C-alpha positions as CSV (number, residue, x, y, z in Angstrom):
1,M,-8.1,13.1,-25.3
2,K,-10.4,13.3,-22.3
3,L,-8.5,14.2,-19.1
4,S,-9.4,13.3,-15.6
5,V,-7.9,15.0,-12.6
6,I,-8.5,12.6,-9.2
7,V,-7.9,14.1,-5.8
8,I,-8.1,12.7,-2.2
9,T,-8.9,14.9,0.7
10,K,-9.7,15.2,4.1
11,N,-10.0,18.6,5.8
12,E,-8.2,20.4,3.1
13,A,-10.3,23.6,2.9
14,T,-7.2,25.7,3.1
15,H,-5.7,24.4,-0.3
16,I,-8.4,22.6,-2.2
17,G,-9.8,25.9,-3.7
18,A,-6.3,26.8,-5.3
19,C,-5.4,23.3,-6.1
20,L,-8.5,22.8,-8.5
21,D,-8.3,26.3,-10.0
22,S,-4.8,25.2,-11.2
23,V,-6.3,22.0,-13.0
24,A,-9.4,23.9,-14.4
25,F,-8.3,22.9,-17.8
26,A,-9.2,19.3,-17.2
27,D,-12.2,17.5,-18.7
28,E,-13.4,16.0,-15.3
29,I,-12.3,16.6,-11.8
30,I,-12.9,13.9,-9.0
31,V,-12.5,14.5,-5.4
32,L,-12.5,11.6,-3.2
33,D,-13.3,12.7,0.5
34,S,-12.9,10.6,3.8
35,G,-14.6,12.5,6.2
36,S,-13.8,16.1,6.0
37,T,-15.6,18.2,8.9
38,D,-14.4,21.6,7.2
39,A,-15.6,23.2,3.9
40,T,-13.3,21.0,1.8
41,C,-16.5,19.2,-0.2
42,E,-18.3,22.6,-0.5
43,I,-15.4,24.3,-2.0
44,A,-14.6,21.4,-4.2
45,R,-18.3,21.6,-5.6
46,Q,-18.2,25.2,-6.1
47,R,-15.1,24.5,-8.5
48,G,-17.2,22.1,-10.5
49,A,-15.6,19.0,-9.3
50,R,-17.5,15.6,-8.6
51,V,-17.3,14.9,-5.0
52,E,-17.6,11.4,-3.6
53,R,-17.2,10.2,0.1
54,S,-15.7,7.1,1.4
55,A,-16.8,5.7,4.7
56,D,-13.3,4.5,5.7
57,W,-9.7,5.0,5.3
58,P,-7.8,2.1,3.7
59,G,-4.3,4.0,3.3
60,F,-3.2,6.4,0.6
61,G,-2.5,3.8,-2.1
62,P,-6.1,2.0,-1.8
63,Q,-7.8,5.3,-1.5
64,K,-6.2,6.8,-4.9
65,N,-7.0,3.6,-6.4
66,R,-10.8,4.2,-5.3
67,A,-10.6,7.8,-6.9
68,L,-8.9,6.2,-10.2
69,D,-11.8,3.8,-10.3
70,L,-14.1,6.6,-10.6
71,A,-12.3,8.4,-13.3
72,T,-13.8,8.1,-16.9
73,G,-10.8,9.9,-19.0
74,D,-8.6,8.2,-21.5
75,W,-5.8,10.1,-19.2
76,V,-5.6,10.7,-15.5
77,L,-3.7,13.5,-13.6
78,S,-3.3,12.6,-9.9
79,I,-2.6,15.7,-7.8
80,D,-2.6,16.2,-4.0
81,A,-4.6,19.2,-2.4
82,D,-1.4,20.9,-1.2
83,E,-0.1,21.0,-5.0
84,R,-0.6,23.3,-7.8
85,V,0.0,22.9,-11.5
86,T,2.0,25.6,-13.0
87,P,1.1,27.3,-16.4
88,A,4.1,25.7,-17.7
89,L,3.4,22.4,-16.6
90,A,-0.4,22.9,-17.8
91,E,1.1,23.5,-21.2
92,S,3.3,20.5,-21.1
93,I,0.3,18.4,-20.3
94,A,-1.4,19.8,-23.3
95,R,1.4,19.1,-25.6
96,V,1.8,15.4,-24.6
97,L,-1.7,14.8,-24.6
98,A,-2.1,16.1,-28.1
99,A,0.9,13.8,-29.1
100,P,1.8,11.1,-26.2
101,D,4.9,9.3,-26.8
102,A,4.7,7.2,-23.3
103,Q,2.1,5.8,-21.4
104,A,3.0,7.8,-18.0
105,Y,4.7,11.0,-17.4
106,R,6.8,11.9,-14.4
107,V,6.6,15.8,-12.8
108,A,9.0,17.5,-10.6
109,R,7.8,19.3,-7.5
110,L,9.0,22.6,-6.0
111,S,8.1,22.4,-2.4
112,N,7.9,25.4,0.2
113,F,8.9,25.0,3.7
114,C,8.5,28.1,6.0
115,G,8.3,30.5,3.2
116,R,11.3,29.0,1.3
117,W,11.6,27.2,-1.6
118,I,13.8,24.2,-0.9
119,R,16.0,23.3,-3.8
120,H,18.1,20.7,-1.8
121,S,17.7,18.4,1.0
122,G,16.5,15.6,-1.1
123,W,13.5,17.9,-1.9
124,W,14.0,18.9,-5.5
125,P,13.5,17.9,-8.1
126,D,11.4,15.2,-6.4
127,Y,9.9,13.5,-9.4
128,V,6.6,11.7,-9.2
129,V,4.8,9.8,-11.5
130,R,1.3,11.6,-11.8
131,L,0.0,11.4,-15.2
132,F,-0.6,8.2,-17.0
133,R,-3.2,6.4,-19.2
134,R,-5.9,5.3,-17.2
135,D,-5.5,1.7,-18.7
136,A,-1.8,1.9,-18.1
137,G,-1.3,2.6,-14.4
138,R,-2.6,1.6,-10.9
139,F,-1.1,2.9,-7.6
140,S,0.7,0.6,-5.2
141,D,-1.3,-0.7,-2.1
142,A,1.4,1.1,0.1
143,P,-0.6,2.7,3.1
144,V,2.0,5.7,2.9
145,H,4.5,6.5,0.2
146,E,2.4,5.1,-2.6
147,H,3.3,5.2,-6.3
148,V,1.9,4.6,-9.5
149,V,2.9,1.4,-11.2
150,V,3.0,1.6,-14.9
151,S,2.8,-0.7,-17.8
152,G,4.9,0.8,-20.6
153,R,7.5,3.6,-20.9
154,T,7.6,6.4,-18.5
155,G,8.5,10.2,-19.9
156,T,9.2,13.4,-18.3
157,L,7.1,16.7,-18.2
158,S,8.6,20.0,-18.4
159,G,7.2,22.5,-15.8
160,H,6.5,21.3,-12.3
161,F,4.1,21.4,-9.4
162,L,4.2,23.9,-6.7
163,H,3.9,22.0,-3.3
164,Y,3.0,23.6,0.0
165,P,3.1,20.5,2.4
166,Y,3.3,22.0,5.7
167,A,1.3,25.2,6.9
168,S,2.9,24.9,10.4
169,L,5.3,22.9,12.5
170,E,2.5,21.3,14.2
171,I,1.1,19.9,11.1
172,F,4.5,18.6,10.1
173,I,5.0,16.9,13.6
174,D,1.4,15.3,13.1
175,K,2.3,13.9,9.9
176,I,5.4,12.5,10.9
177,N,3.5,10.6,13.8
178,R,0.9,9.5,11.4
179,Y,3.2,8.4,8.9
180,S,5.8,6.7,11.1
181,T,2.9,4.7,12.7
182,E,1.6,3.4,9.0
183,A,5.3,2.8,7.9
184,A,5.9,0.7,11.1
185,R,3.1,-1.4,11.0
186,A,3.6,-2.0,7.2
187,A,7.2,-2.9,8.0
188,Y,6.0,-5.4,10.7
189,R,3.4,-7.1,8.5
190,K,6.4,-7.8,6.1
191,G,8.3,-9.5,8.7
192,R,11.0,-6.8,9.4
193,R,12.4,-6.3,12.8
194,T,14.8,-3.8,14.7
195,G,17.1,-4.0,17.6
196,L,16.9,-1.5,20.3
197,M,19.9,0.6,18.8
198,G,18.1,0.5,15.1
199,P,16.3,3.6,15.6
200,F,19.5,5.6,16.9
201,G,21.4,4.5,13.8
202,H,18.6,5.1,11.4
203,A,18.0,8.6,12.6
204,A,21.7,9.5,12.6
205,W,22.1,8.3,9.1
206,T,18.7,10.1,7.8
207,F,20.2,13.4,9.5
208,I,23.6,13.2,7.7
209,R,21.9,12.1,4.5
210,H,19.6,15.2,4.3
211,Y,21.9,17.7,5.6
212,V,25.3,16.7,4.3
213,V,24.8,14.2,1.2
214,R,21.9,16.0,0.0
215,R,23.4,19.5,0.8
216,G,20.6,20.6,3.3
217,F,23.0,23.4,4.7
218,L,22.4,25.1,1.5
219,D,18.6,25.5,2.2
220,G,19.5,27.8,5.5
221,W,18.0,27.2,8.7
222,Q,15.0,25.5,7.0
223,G,17.3,22.9,5.7
224,L,18.8,22.4,9.4
225,V,14.9,21.9,10.5
226,L,14.2,19.6,7.5
227,A,16.9,17.3,8.3
228,G,16.2,17.3,12.2
229,M,12.6,16.5,11.3
230,A,13.5,13.8,8.9
231,A,15.5,12.1,11.4
232,T,12.9,12.2,14.0
233,G,10.6,10.6,11.6
234,S,13.0,7.6,10.9
235,F,13.5,7.7,14.8
236,Y,9.8,7.3,15.3
237,R,9.4,4.5,12.8
238,Y,11.9,2.3,13.9
239,V,11.0,2.8,17.7
240,K,7.4,1.9,16.7
241,L,8.6,-1.0,14.7
242,Y,10.8,-2.2,17.7
243,W,7.9,-1.8,20.0
244,L,5.5,-4.0,17.8
245,G,8.3,-6.7,18.0
246,K,8.4,-6.5,21.9
247,R,4.5,-6.8,22.3
248,P,2.8,-10.1,22.9
249,P,2.1,-11.7,19.5
250,A,-1.7,-11.1,19.7
251,A,-1.3,-7.5,20.6
252,S,1.1,-6.8,17.8
253,A,-1.0,-8.6,15.3
254,D,-3.9,-6.2,16.3
255,E,-1.8,-3.1,16.4
256,A,-0.3,-3.9,12.9
């Protein structure tokens, strides 16, 4: 069965080469770029990928659906530029494609943060549905934290992705800012509101959940930083939601 790999990118020159090298076994690789100013597209073409560009940015879910619409394979593997398919995962993919028993498969991700593989803090095994029949799956329209909506049974692959999400704290902080804005806008459009104390309560619970409940303390100093950053992201998200609710109606609608 033909396998298509889809990747959405923007300024991923640091990662895209290794990412595409790890999926060289695919029959087709499609990269949908949204305005890279670095060498992302050139590197992808050198790896034999079909590179397309989009003129706007509709959010992660809609953008991944655009990439999905470009795929021609019976099966689709969606991978992010900062992820790698391990040899064990590649073997697992080959086995299930030879004799599939489900319409989609979820994959574990092992993430690296500041040189440490994070096995607690809610980061492991971090299952995500990424391999699916093209006619049985579609991404949700969420601007952030999108997921594959599957018609049919979902199985689990052996092996895992290697995930390198943050090359620096500056990138992490920038992502928190961007994602919290998108999440606040999405929540506002759905009619959600919060009070002044909401951001503080959500941030405190997020820290406790990551550091204590999910045993982030076992991930060393990196676990403490991750819990603090997760709490910061939660605080930003609800502060921005509170701000949208306090803006004049016309201004809030424009910002949302």
